[in-house]
PDB file of N, CA, C and O in Angstrom:
ATOM      1  N   MET A   1     259.797-207.807  -7.246  1.00  0.00           N
ATOM      2  CA  MET A   1     259.052-208.943  -7.756  1.00  0.00           C
ATOM      3  C   MET A   1     257.714-208.453  -8.300  1.00  0.00           C
ATOM      4  O   MET A   1     256.993-207.699  -7.646  1.00  0.00           O
ATOM      5  N   LEU A   2     257.405-208.902  -9.514  1.00  0.00           N
ATOM      6  CA  LEU A   2     256.161-208.498 -10.112  1.00  0.00           C
ATOM      7  C   LEU A   2     255.056-209.434  -9.680  1.00  0.00           C
ATOM      8  O   LEU A   2     255.121-210.642  -9.911  1.00  0.00           O
ATOM      9  N   ILE A   3     254.038-208.868  -9.050  1.00  0.00           N
ATOM     10  CA  ILE A   3     252.917-209.670  -8.555  1.00  0.00           C
ATOM     11  C   ILE A   3     251.793-209.646  -9.561  1.00  0.00           C
ATOM     12  O   ILE A   3     251.174-210.678  -9.821  1.00  0.00           O
ATOM     13  N   ALA A   4     251.517-208.492 -10.133  1.00  0.00           N
ATOM     14  CA  ALA A   4     250.485-208.357 -11.092  1.00  0.00           C
ATOM     15  C   ALA A   4     250.968-207.345 -12.136  1.00  0.00           C
ATOM     16  O   ALA A   4     252.120-206.914 -12.076  1.00  0.00           O
ATOM     17  N   THR A   5     250.135-206.963 -13.070  1.00  0.00           N
ATOM     18  CA  THR A   5     250.596-206.063 -14.123  1.00  0.00           C
ATOM     19  C   THR A   5     251.012-204.685 -13.576  1.00  0.00           C
ATOM     20  O   THR A   5     251.927-204.061 -14.115  1.00  0.00           O
ATOM     21  N   LYS A   6     250.361-204.220 -12.535  1.00  0.00           N
ATOM     22  CA  LYS A   6     250.711-202.859 -12.009  1.00  0.00           C
ATOM     23  C   LYS A   6     251.065-202.881 -10.548  1.00  0.00           C
ATOM     24  O   LYS A   6     251.170-201.810  -9.950  1.00  0.00           O
ATOM     25  N   ALA A   7     251.256-204.023  -9.933  1.00  0.00           N
ATOM     26  CA  ALA A   7     251.556-204.058  -8.515  1.00  0.00           C
ATOM     27  C   ALA A   7     252.915-204.639  -8.236  1.00  0.00           C
ATOM     28  O   ALA A   7     253.257-205.671  -8.813  1.00  0.00           O
ATOM     29  N   TRP A   8     253.681-204.052  -7.410  1.00  0.00           N
ATOM     30  CA  TRP A   8     255.020-204.538  -7.021  1.00  0.00           C
ATOM     31  C   TRP A   8     254.980-204.842  -5.565  1.00  0.00           C
ATOM     32  O   TRP A   8     254.174-204.287  -4.819  1.00  0.00           O
ATOM     33  N   SER A   9     255.846-205.724  -5.160  1.00  0.00           N
ATOM     34  CA  SER A   9     255.887-206.146  -3.744  1.00  0.00           C
ATOM     35  C   SER A   9     257.283-206.077  -3.197  1.00  0.00           C
ATOM     36  O   SER A   9     258.267-205.999  -3.934  1.00  0.00           O
ATOM     37  N   ASP A  10     257.346-206.108  -1.899  1.00  0.00           N
ATOM     38  CA  ASP A  10     258.657-206.106  -1.243  1.00  0.00           C
ATOM     39  C   ASP A  10     259.019-207.518  -0.714  1.00  0.00           C
ATOM     40  O   ASP A  10     259.740-207.654   0.274  1.00  0.00           O
ATOM     41  N   PHE A  11     258.500-208.559  -1.394  1.00  0.00           N
ATOM     42  CA  PHE A  11     258.789-209.887  -0.976  1.00  0.00           C
ATOM     43  C   PHE A  11     260.310-210.214  -1.211  1.00  0.00           C
ATOM     44  O   PHE A  11     260.859-211.134  -0.605  1.00  0.00           O
ATOM     45  N   ALA A  12     260.942-209.443  -2.088  1.00  0.00           N
ATOM     46  CA  ALA A  12     262.356-209.670  -2.347  1.00  0.00           C
ATOM     47  C   ALA A  12     263.231-209.461  -1.097  1.00  0.00           C
ATOM     48  O   ALA A  12     264.309-210.040  -0.970  1.00  0.00           O
ATOM     49  N   SER A  13     262.740-208.631  -0.197  1.00  0.00           N
ATOM     50  CA  SER A  13     263.483-208.447   1.043  1.00  0.00           C
ATOM     51  C   SER A  13     262.988-209.345   2.190  1.00  0.00           C
ATOM     52  O   SER A  13     263.697-209.542   3.177  1.00  0.00           O
ATOM     53  N   HIS A  14     261.769-209.887   2.054  1.00  0.00           N
ATOM     54  CA  HIS A  14     261.255-210.787   3.105  1.00  0.00           C
ATOM     55  C   HIS A  14     261.689-212.221   2.872  1.00  0.00           C
ATOM     56  O   HIS A  14     262.000-212.913   3.842  1.00  0.00           O
ATOM     57  N   ILE A  15     261.728-212.702   1.653  1.00  0.00           N
ATOM     58  CA  ILE A  15     262.006-214.094   1.377  1.00  0.00           C
ATOM     59  C   ILE A  15     263.404-214.529   1.843  1.00  0.00           C
ATOM     60  O   ILE A  15     263.495-215.598   2.447  1.00  0.00           O
ATOM     61  N   PRO A  16     264.498-213.790   1.613  1.00  0.00           N
ATOM     62  CA  PRO A  16     265.792-214.270   2.134  1.00  0.00           C
ATOM     63  C   PRO A  16     265.811-214.381   3.633  1.00  0.00           C
ATOM     64  O   PRO A  16     266.481-215.261   4.173  1.00  0.00           O
ATOM     65  N   LEU A  17     265.089-213.508   4.334  1.00  0.00           N
ATOM     66  CA  LEU A  17     265.067-213.573   5.807  1.00  0.00           C
ATOM     67  C   LEU A  17     264.266-214.825   6.245  1.00  0.00           C
ATOM     68  O   LEU A  17     264.698-215.547   7.142  1.00  0.00           O
ATOM     69  N   ILE A  18     263.142-215.071   5.634  1.00  0.00           N
ATOM     70  CA  ILE A  18     262.330-216.269   5.919  1.00  0.00           C
ATOM     71  C   ILE A  18     263.139-217.530   5.600  1.00  0.00           C
ATOM     72  O   ILE A  18     263.188-218.452   6.413  1.00  0.00           O
ATOM     73  N   ARG A  19     263.757-217.576   4.452  1.00  0.00           N
ATOM     74  CA  ARG A  19     264.502-218.766   4.061  1.00  0.00           C
ATOM     75  C   ARG A  19     265.744-218.955   4.954  1.00  0.00           C
ATOM     76  O   ARG A  19     266.195-220.091   5.101  1.00  0.00           O
ATOM     77  N   SER A  20     266.309-217.915   5.544  1.00  0.00           N
ATOM     78  CA  SER A  20     267.403-218.131   6.453  1.00  0.00           C
ATOM     79  C   SER A  20     266.967-218.919   7.658  1.00  0.00           C
ATOM     80  O   SER A  20     267.788-219.618   8.253  1.00  0.00           O
ATOM     81  N   PHE A  21     265.711-218.840   8.046  1.00  0.00           N
ATOM     82  CA  PHE A  21     265.192-219.627   9.149  1.00  0.00           C
ATOM     83  C   PHE A  21     264.763-221.039   8.713  1.00  0.00           C
ATOM     84  O   PHE A  21     264.989-222.019   9.422  1.00  0.00           O
ATOM     85  N   SER A  22     264.127-221.115   7.507  1.00  0.00           N
ATOM     86  CA  SER A  22     263.586-222.419   7.085  1.00  0.00           C
ATOM     87  C   SER A  22     264.672-223.339   6.467  1.00  0.00           C
ATOM     88  O   SER A  22     264.619-224.557   6.641  1.00  0.00           O
ATOM     89  N   LEU A  23     265.633-222.764   5.763  1.00  0.00           N
ATOM     90  CA  LEU A  23     266.651-223.595   5.112  1.00  0.00           C
ATOM     91  C   LEU A  23     268.012-223.580   5.856  1.00  0.00           C
ATOM     92  O   LEU A  23     268.828-224.494   5.735  1.00  0.00           O
ATOM     93  N   GLY A  24     268.198-222.533   6.599  1.00  0.00           N
ATOM     94  CA  GLY A  24     269.504-222.422   7.339  1.00  0.00           C
ATOM     95  C   GLY A  24     269.322-222.523   8.812  1.00  0.00           C
ATOM     96  O   GLY A  24     268.257-222.890   9.307  1.00  0.00           O
ATOM     97  N   ASP A  25     270.387-222.191   9.518  1.00  0.00           N
ATOM     98  CA  ASP A  25     270.407-222.229  10.976  1.00  0.00           C
ATOM     99  C   ASP A  25     270.692-220.866  11.387  1.00  0.00           C
ATOM    100  O   ASP A  25     271.849-220.542  11.651  1.00  0.00           O
ATOM    101  N   ASN A  26     269.681-220.001  11.467  1.00  0.00           N
ATOM    102  CA  ASN A  26     269.843-218.589  11.738  1.00  0.00           C
ATOM    103  C   ASN A  26     269.397-218.199  13.135  1.00  0.00           C
ATOM    104  O   ASN A  26     268.477-217.404  13.325  1.00  0.00           O
ATOM    105  N   PHE A  27     270.065-218.771  14.080  1.00  0.00           N
ATOM    106  CA  PHE A  27     269.760-218.360  15.469  1.00  0.00           C
ATOM    107  C   PHE A  27     271.078-218.352  16.228  1.00  0.00           C
ATOM    108  O   PHE A  27     271.727-219.393  16.335  1.00  0.00           O
ATOM    109  N   LEU A  28     271.439-217.348  16.692  1.00  0.00           N
ATOM    110  CA  LEU A  28     271.160-215.941  16.840  1.00  0.00           C
ATOM    111  C   LEU A  28     271.064-215.306  15.473  1.00  0.00           C
ATOM    112  O   LEU A  28     271.965-215.446  14.646  1.00  0.00           O
ATOM    113  N   PRO A  29     269.958-214.602  15.236  1.00  0.00           N
ATOM    114  CA  PRO A  29     269.622-214.207  13.873  1.00  0.00           C
ATOM    115  C   PRO A  29     270.556-213.128  13.312  1.00  0.00           C
ATOM    116  O   PRO A  29     270.890-212.154  13.987  1.00  0.00           O
ATOM    117  N   GLU A  30     270.953-213.331  12.083  1.00  0.00           N
ATOM    118  CA  GLU A  30     271.679-212.353  11.309  1.00  0.00           C
ATOM    119  C   GLU A  30     270.953-212.052  10.044  1.00  0.00           C
ATOM    120  O   GLU A  30     270.245-212.901   9.503  1.00  0.00           O
ATOM    121  N   TYR A  31     271.124-210.821   9.553  1.00  0.00           N
ATOM    122  CA  TYR A  31     270.461-210.448   8.326  1.00  0.00           C
ATOM    123  C   TYR A  31     271.165-211.116   7.164  1.00  0.00           C
ATOM    124  O   TYR A  31     272.377-210.946   7.028  1.00  0.00           O
ATOM    125  N   PRO A  32     270.475-211.867   6.315  1.00  0.00           N
ATOM    126  CA  PRO A  32     271.123-212.659   5.255  1.00  0.00           C
ATOM    127  C   PRO A  32     271.857-211.820   4.207  1.00  0.00           C
ATOM    128  O   PRO A  32     272.831-212.278   3.609  1.00  0.00           O
ATOM    129  N   LEU A  33     271.387-210.594   3.989  1.00  0.00           N
ATOM    130  CA  LEU A  33     272.011-209.731   2.952  1.00  0.00           C
ATOM    131  C   LEU A  33     273.276-209.010   3.502  1.00  0.00           C
ATOM    132  O   LEU A  33     274.071-208.476   2.728  1.00  0.00           O
ATOM    133  N   PHE A  34     273.442-209.003   4.791  1.00  0.00           N
ATOM    134  CA  PHE A  34     274.588-208.390   5.437  1.00  0.00           C
ATOM    135  C   PHE A  34     275.184-209.395   6.445  1.00  0.00           C
ATOM    136  O   PHE A  34     274.963-209.256   7.648  1.00  0.00           O
ATOM    137  N   PRO A  35     275.929-210.395   5.972  1.00  0.00           N
ATOM    138  CA  PRO A  35     276.485-211.409   6.883  1.00  0.00           C
ATOM    139  C   PRO A  35     277.298-210.837   8.024  1.00  0.00           C
ATOM    140  O   PRO A  35     278.109-209.927   7.853  1.00  0.00           O
ATOM    141  N   GLY A  36     277.049-211.411   9.210  1.00  0.00           N
ATOM    142  CA  GLY A  36     277.721-210.977  10.389  1.00  0.00           C
ATOM    143  C   GLY A  36     276.992-209.850  11.166  1.00  0.00           C
ATOM    144  O   GLY A  36     277.304-209.582  12.326  1.00  0.00           O
ATOM    145  N   GLU A  37     276.027-209.207  10.506  1.00  0.00           N
ATOM    146  CA  GLU A  37     275.279-208.133  11.152  1.00  0.00           C
ATOM    147  C   GLU A  37     274.068-208.730  11.840  1.00  0.00           C
ATOM    148  O   GLU A  37     273.306-209.435  11.179  1.00  0.00           O
ATOM    149  N   PRO A  38     273.842-208.497  13.115  1.00  0.00           N
ATOM    150  CA  PRO A  38     272.627-209.002  13.790  1.00  0.00           C
ATOM    151  C   PRO A  38     271.440-208.193  13.335  1.00  0.00           C
ATOM    152  O   PRO A  38     271.556-207.033  12.938  1.00  0.00           O
ATOM    153  N   ILE A  39     270.292-208.842  13.404  1.00  0.00           N
ATOM    154  CA  ILE A  39     269.028-208.195  13.074  1.00  0.00           C
ATOM    155  C   ILE A  39     268.692-207.211  14.174  1.00  0.00           C
ATOM    156  O   ILE A  39     268.681-207.596  15.344  1.00  0.00           O
ATOM    157  N   ARG A  40     268.428-206.015  13.865  1.00  0.00           N
ATOM    158  CA  ARG A  40     268.164-204.946  14.875  1.00  0.00           C
ATOM    159  C   ARG A  40     266.716-204.644  15.007  1.00  0.00           C
ATOM    160  O   ARG A  40     266.361-203.651  15.642  1.00  0.00           O
ATOM    161  N   TYR A  41     265.851-205.447  14.440  1.00  0.00           N
ATOM    162  CA  TYR A  41     264.422-205.200  14.581  1.00  0.00           C
ATOM    163  C   TYR A  41     263.714-206.512  14.854  1.00  0.00           C
ATOM    164  O   TYR A  41     264.382-207.543  14.928  1.00  0.00           O
ATOM    165  N   HIS A  42     262.404-206.529  15.006  1.00  0.00           N
ATOM    166  CA  HIS A  42     261.671-207.780  15.304  1.00  0.00           C
ATOM    167  C   HIS A  42     261.875-208.797  14.205  1.00  0.00           C
ATOM    168  O   HIS A  42     261.909-208.460  13.022  1.00  0.00           O
ATOM    169  N   PHE A  43     262.015-210.074  14.621  1.00  0.00           N
ATOM    170  CA  PHE A  43     262.245-211.112  13.624  1.00  0.00           C
ATOM    171  C   PHE A  43     261.336-212.328  13.900  1.00  0.00           C
ATOM    172  O   PHE A  43     261.393-213.315  13.167  1.00  0.00           O
ATOM    173  N   LEU A  44     260.509-212.264  14.939  1.00  0.00           N
ATOM    174  CA  LEU A  44     259.698-213.451  15.333  1.00  0.00           C
ATOM    175  C   LEU A  44     258.716-213.855  14.219  1.00  0.00           C
ATOM    176  O   LEU A  44     258.524-215.045  13.971  1.00  0.00           O
ATOM    177  N   PHE A  45     258.105-212.888  13.561  1.00  0.00           N
ATOM    178  CA  PHE A  45     257.228-213.187  12.432  1.00  0.00           C
ATOM    179  C   PHE A  45     257.957-214.030  11.359  1.00  0.00           C
ATOM    180  O   PHE A  45     257.459-215.069  10.926  1.00  0.00           O
ATOM    181  N   TYR A  46     259.113-213.567  10.958  1.00  0.00           N
ATOM    182  CA  TYR A  46     259.865-214.290   9.940  1.00  0.00           C
ATOM    183  C   TYR A  46     260.318-215.666  10.410  1.00  0.00           C
ATOM    184  O   TYR A  46     260.362-216.612   9.624  1.00  0.00           O
ATOM    185  N   ALA A  47     260.648-215.774  11.660  1.00  0.00           N
ATOM    186  CA  ALA A  47     261.056-217.068  12.233  1.00  0.00           C
ATOM    187  C   ALA A  47     259.893-218.024  12.212  1.00  0.00           C
ATOM    188  O   ALA A  47     260.063-219.183  11.834  1.00  0.00           O
ATOM    189  N   VAL A  48     258.708-217.577  12.608  1.00  0.00           N
ATOM    190  CA  VAL A  48     257.545-218.500  12.618  1.00  0.00           C
ATOM    191  C   VAL A  48     257.186-218.865  11.198  1.00  0.00           C
ATOM    192  O   VAL A  48     256.861-220.026  10.950  1.00  0.00           O
ATOM    193  N   VAL A  49     257.224-217.959  10.261  1.00  0.00           N
ATOM    194  CA  VAL A  49     256.970-218.320   8.862  1.00  0.00           C
ATOM    195  C   VAL A  49     258.015-219.291   8.367  1.00  0.00           C
ATOM    196  O   VAL A  49     257.676-220.236   7.656  1.00  0.00           O
ATOM    197  N   GLY A  50     259.239-219.099   8.706  1.00  0.00           N
ATOM    198  CA  GLY A  50     260.306-220.017   8.284  1.00  0.00           C
ATOM    199  C   GLY A  50     260.101-221.437   8.886  1.00  0.00           C
ATOM    200  O   GLY A  50     260.282-222.443   8.200  1.00  0.00           O
ATOM    201  N   TYR A  51     259.727-221.486  10.155  1.00  0.00           N
ATOM    202  CA  TYR A  51     259.487-222.784  10.766  1.00  0.00           C
ATOM    203  C   TYR A  51     258.274-223.472  10.169  1.00  0.00           C
ATOM    204  O   TYR A  51     258.273-224.692  10.005  1.00  0.00           O
ATOM    205  N   LEU A  52     257.231-222.701   9.838  1.00  0.00           N
ATOM    206  CA  LEU A  52     256.072-223.287   9.154  1.00  0.00           C
ATOM    207  C   LEU A  52     256.439-223.846   7.784  1.00  0.00           C
ATOM    208  O   LEU A  52     255.924-224.884   7.369  1.00  0.00           O
ATOM    209  N   GLU A  53     257.338-223.144   7.084  1.00  0.00           N
ATOM    210  CA  GLU A  53     257.801-223.653   5.791  1.00  0.00           C
ATOM    211  C   GLU A  53     258.682-224.894   5.999  1.00  0.00           C
ATOM    212  O   GLU A  53     258.629-225.822   5.191  1.00  0.00           O
ATOM    213  N   LYS A  54     259.462-224.924   7.031  1.00  0.00           N
ATOM    214  CA  LYS A  54     260.295-226.101   7.341  1.00  0.00           C
ATOM    215  C   LYS A  54     259.441-227.313   7.645  1.00  0.00           C
ATOM    216  O   LYS A  54     259.832-228.447   7.369  1.00  0.00           O
ATOM    217  N   LEU A  55     258.240-227.059   8.230  1.00  0.00           N
ATOM    218  CA  LEU A  55     257.281-228.159   8.519  1.00  0.00           C
ATOM    219  C   LEU A  55     256.508-228.613   7.293  1.00  0.00           C
ATOM    220  O   LEU A  55     255.750-229.576   7.399  1.00  0.00           O
ATOM    221  N   GLY A  56     256.653-227.980   6.133  1.00  0.00           N
ATOM    222  CA  GLY A  56     256.072-228.435   4.884  1.00  0.00           C
ATOM    223  C   GLY A  56     255.046-227.534   4.298  1.00  0.00           C
ATOM    224  O   GLY A  56     254.523-227.852   3.230  1.00  0.00           O
ATOM    225  N   LEU A  57     254.705-226.401   4.925  1.00  0.00           N
ATOM    226  CA  LEU A  57     253.763-225.487   4.343  1.00  0.00           C
ATOM    227  C   LEU A  57     254.467-224.611   3.338  1.00  0.00           C
ATOM    228  O   LEU A  57     255.617-224.225   3.546  1.00  0.00           O
ATOM    229  N   ARG A  58     253.793-224.293   2.248  1.00  0.00           N
ATOM    230  CA  ARG A  58     254.407-223.425   1.234  1.00  0.00           C
ATOM    231  C   ARG A  58     254.656-222.080   1.829  1.00  0.00           C
ATOM    232  O   ARG A  58     253.931-221.643   2.722  1.00  0.00           O
ATOM    233  N   ILE A  59     255.679-221.411   1.345  1.00  0.00           N
ATOM    234  CA  ILE A  59     256.082-220.146   1.929  1.00  0.00           C
ATOM    235  C   ILE A  59     255.031-219.070   1.754  1.00  0.00           C
ATOM    236  O   ILE A  59     254.840-218.272   2.673  1.00  0.00           O
ATOM    237  N   ASP A  60     254.341-219.001   0.634  1.00  0.00           N
ATOM    238  CA  ASP A  60     253.288-218.000   0.441  1.00  0.00           C
ATOM    239  C   ASP A  60     252.110-218.263   1.342  1.00  0.00           C
ATOM    240  O   ASP A  60     251.537-217.322   1.891  1.00  0.00           O
ATOM    241  N   TYR A  61     251.724-219.528   1.516  1.00  0.00           N
ATOM    242  CA  TYR A  61     250.646-219.845   2.444  1.00  0.00           C
ATOM    243  C   TYR A  61     251.008-219.535   3.871  1.00  0.00           C
ATOM    244  O   TYR A  61     250.204-218.971   4.613  1.00  0.00           O
ATOM    245  N   ALA A  62     252.215-219.899   4.265  1.00  0.00           N
ATOM    246  CA  ALA A  62     252.632-219.606   5.663  1.00  0.00           C
ATOM    247  C   ALA A  62     252.654-218.079   5.910  1.00  0.00           C
ATOM    248  O   ALA A  62     252.216-217.628   6.968  1.00  0.00           O
ATOM    249  N   PHE A  63     253.147-217.296   4.967  1.00  0.00           N
ATOM    250  CA  PHE A  63     253.253-215.869   5.132  1.00  0.00           C
ATOM    251  C   PHE A  63     251.851-215.253   5.217  1.00  0.00           C
ATOM    252  O   PHE A  63     251.584-214.439   6.101  1.00  0.00           O
ATOM    253  N   ASN A  64     250.937-215.650   4.278  1.00  0.00           N
ATOM    254  CA  ASN A  64     249.579-215.089   4.295  1.00  0.00           C
ATOM    255  C   ASN A  64     248.752-215.558   5.432  1.00  0.00           C
ATOM    256  O   ASN A  64     247.997-214.759   5.984  1.00  0.00           O
ATOM    257  N   ILE A  65     248.833-216.791   5.827  1.00  0.00           N
ATOM    258  CA  ILE A  65     248.031-217.295   6.952  1.00  0.00           C
ATOM    259  C   ILE A  65     248.483-216.628   8.246  1.00  0.00           C
ATOM    260  O   ILE A  65     247.642-216.226   9.050  1.00  0.00           O
ATOM    261  N   LEU A  66     249.774-216.502   8.466  1.00  0.00           N
ATOM    262  CA  LEU A  66     250.228-215.848   9.674  1.00  0.00           C
ATOM    263  C   LEU A  66     249.910-214.347   9.655  1.00  0.00           C
ATOM    264  O   LEU A  66     249.597-213.777  10.700  1.00  0.00           O
ATOM    265  N   SER A  67     249.981-213.719   8.522  1.00  0.00           N
ATOM    266  CA  SER A  67     249.585-212.311   8.429  1.00  0.00           C
ATOM    267  C   SER A  67     248.073-212.125   8.769  1.00  0.00           C
ATOM    268  O   SER A  67     247.711-211.191   9.485  1.00  0.00           O
ATOM    269  N   ALA A  68     247.214-213.008   8.255  1.00  0.00           N
ATOM    270  CA  ALA A  68     245.756-212.901   8.461  1.00  0.00           C
ATOM    271  C   ALA A  68     245.461-213.183   9.948  1.00  0.00           C
ATOM    272  O   ALA A  68     244.646-212.486  10.553  1.00  0.00           O
ATOM    273  N   LEU A  69     246.113-214.194  10.539  1.00  0.00           N
ATOM    274  CA  LEU A  69     245.877-214.494  11.960  1.00  0.00           C
ATOM    275  C   LEU A  69     246.400-213.369  12.844  1.00  0.00           C
ATOM    276  O   LEU A  69     245.758-213.072  13.851  1.00  0.00           O
ATOM    277  N   SER A  70     247.498-212.738  12.542  1.00  0.00           N
ATOM    278  CA  SER A  70     247.988-211.615  13.288  1.00  0.00           C
ATOM    279  C   SER A  70     247.038-210.435  13.195  1.00  0.00           C
ATOM    280  O   SER A  70     246.780-209.769  14.198  1.00  0.00           O
ATOM    281  N   PHE A  71     246.509-210.162  11.998  1.00  0.00           N
ATOM    282  CA  PHE A  71     245.582-209.022  11.849  1.00  0.00           C
ATOM    283  C   PHE A  71     244.310-209.315  12.567  1.00  0.00           C
ATOM    284  O   PHE A  71     243.774-208.418  13.216  1.00  0.00           O
ATOM    285  N   ALA A  72     243.790-210.504  12.498  1.00  0.00           N
ATOM    286  CA  ALA A  72     242.542-210.934  13.217  1.00  0.00           C
ATOM    287  C   ALA A  72     242.756-210.762  14.728  1.00  0.00           C
ATOM    288  O   ALA A  72     241.876-210.247  15.417  1.00  0.00           O
ATOM    289  N   PHE A  73     243.931-211.192  15.254  1.00  0.00           N
ATOM    290  CA  PHE A  73     244.205-211.024  16.659  1.00  0.00           C
ATOM    291  C   PHE A  73     244.296-209.616  17.067  1.00  0.00           C
ATOM    292  O   PHE A  73     243.858-209.273  18.166  1.00  0.00           O
ATOM    293  N   LEU A  74     244.865-208.730  16.213  1.00  0.00           N
ATOM    294  CA  LEU A  74     244.927-207.297  16.481  1.00  0.00           C
ATOM    295  C   LEU A  74     243.517-206.701  16.574  1.00  0.00           C
ATOM    296  O   LEU A  74     243.216-205.964  17.513  1.00  0.00           O
ATOM    297  N   ILE A  75     242.688-207.006  15.640  1.00  0.00           N
ATOM    298  CA  ILE A  75     241.305-206.457  15.616  1.00  0.00           C
ATOM    299  C   ILE A  75     240.533-206.949  16.863  1.00  0.00           C
ATOM    300  O   ILE A  75     239.833-206.168  17.508  1.00  0.00           O
ATOM    301  N   ILE A  76     240.665-208.233  17.192  1.00  0.00           N
ATOM    302  CA  ILE A  76     239.938-208.784  18.342  1.00  0.00           C
ATOM    303  C   ILE A  76     240.470-208.137  19.618  1.00  0.00           C
ATOM    304  O   ILE A  76     239.689-207.813  20.513  1.00  0.00           O
ATOM    305  N   SER A  77     241.776-207.946  19.714  1.00  0.00           N
ATOM    306  CA  SER A  77     242.333-207.372  20.945  1.00  0.00           C
ATOM    307  C   SER A  77     241.979-205.849  21.066  1.00  0.00           C
ATOM    308  O   SER A  77     241.929-205.318  22.175  1.00  0.00           O
ATOM    309  N   ILE A  78     241.750-205.199  19.984  1.00  0.00           N
ATOM    310  CA  ILE A  78     241.338-203.784  20.045  1.00  0.00           C
ATOM    311  C   ILE A  78     239.910-203.662  20.612  1.00  0.00           C
ATOM    312  O   ILE A  78     239.627-202.801  21.445  1.00  0.00           O
ATOM    313  N   TYR A  79     239.048-204.523  20.149  1.00  0.00           N
ATOM    314  CA  TYR A  79     237.647-204.445  20.514  1.00  0.00           C
ATOM    315  C   TYR A  79     237.274-205.180  21.821  1.00  0.00           C
ATOM    316  O   TYR A  79     236.115-205.131  22.233  1.00  0.00           O
ATOM    317  N   LEU A  80     238.222-205.851  22.470  1.00  0.00           N
ATOM    318  CA  LEU A  80     237.932-206.511  23.768  1.00  0.00           C
ATOM    319  C   LEU A  80     238.231-205.617  24.905  1.00  0.00           C
ATOM    320  O   LEU A  80     238.048-206.004  26.059  1.00  0.00           O
TER     321      LEU A  80
END
């Protein structure tokens, strides 16, 4: 996915996983690009973003807000 003139992103792999939670019923979670295969890594972030989108928040806002909050929590927990 082209984000800017010289910057590329890996949103093409994130969006199907997020949409499988927001538009589909993906629990017990399966990877949408490989049907029938369970997700073998953490999926909670994508599930929360998907549920925020299901509640009406735009997918880009949900992804960025949750990323910023997670980073802020990490920084705060390091320094406490």
